Each structure stands twice: as C-alpha cells, then as structure tokens.
N, C-alpha and C positions, 0 to 999 in steps of 0.2 A: 505494500499500502504506499502511495505516495504520501508524502509529509506535506502539511499543509499549517503555515505559522503566520500570524498576525499582530504585530505588536504596536500597540498604540500609547503614544505617551504626548500630554497637553497640558498644558498651563491654564488651569480654570479657577476660578473665584470658589470659594468654598461653598454657596449654593449651589452653583452649576453642577460641581462635583457632585454634591447630593442627589441632585435631580437626576444626574445618568446613573450614581449607582441605584435609585429609586425603578428607573426604567428596565435595568437589567433584573431587579430584584421580582417586578412585575412579570416581566418574561418567564422568568424562573416558576415563579407562582401558578401561574395560570396556565401551567402543562404545555406551553409552545417551547419552539426551539430557539436556542440563542443566536440571533442573526446580527452580522457586521456587515456592513455596506464599505468597501474602500474603491474608489478610481473605477467605477464602472461595475465592479465586480461582487458579489454577492456572497457571503461565507456563512452556510449553516450548520450549527452543532446541535444533533438528537440530544436531547438530556433524560435518561432515564430517570425513574421515582425516586431514587436513592443516589447520593454524591457525597464523596467526603470532602471536608471544608477543613483549610487550613488557614489559620490567621496569625500572623506575625506582627509584633511590634518591636520595634527597635528605638532608642533615645541615645542619640550620641551627642559630643561635646558641639558639633557643626550644625546638626538637625535630627528630623525622626522620620521614621519610615513607618507605615501601617499597610501590609500585604493580606490582601482576600485571595485566596486560591480556590477552585471547585477544579474536582477533578473527577471522572468514572471511567 
C-alpha cells in the first residue's frame, strides 16, 4: 500500500485554533470520515468506532507544546 501523508502547520489565533479542533471533533463524533483538502486533492480517512488517543504536553523554558494524536 502506498503511503499518504499530509502535514499542516498554521499560525492561528487561539479562538480559530479552537474552532478547527471543534470541526475535527464534530466530524469524529458524527461517525463521518476525517476529510482534509489541499491543492484540489481530497484526503479521506475512514475512522473505526474505536481509536487510540495520545496526548502529550511539554513545557520548556522557550515555549510549550500540546500534541493530540489519534491512531487506528
């Protein structure tokens, strides 16, 4: 199987970032696929009823990182 990888990194306001997370959560909760679109391409991932959730929170002198990862 071919590897498909799409990475997204943006600078957003805190409220915009929260809105994007809500959109993703709504897609996940409604039983829909996770969909991302880039450069006229549409990436679709079918999500099963159970997923693994990993949360990492790091605080360092020069900043902080909060990472959420879903795998299945």
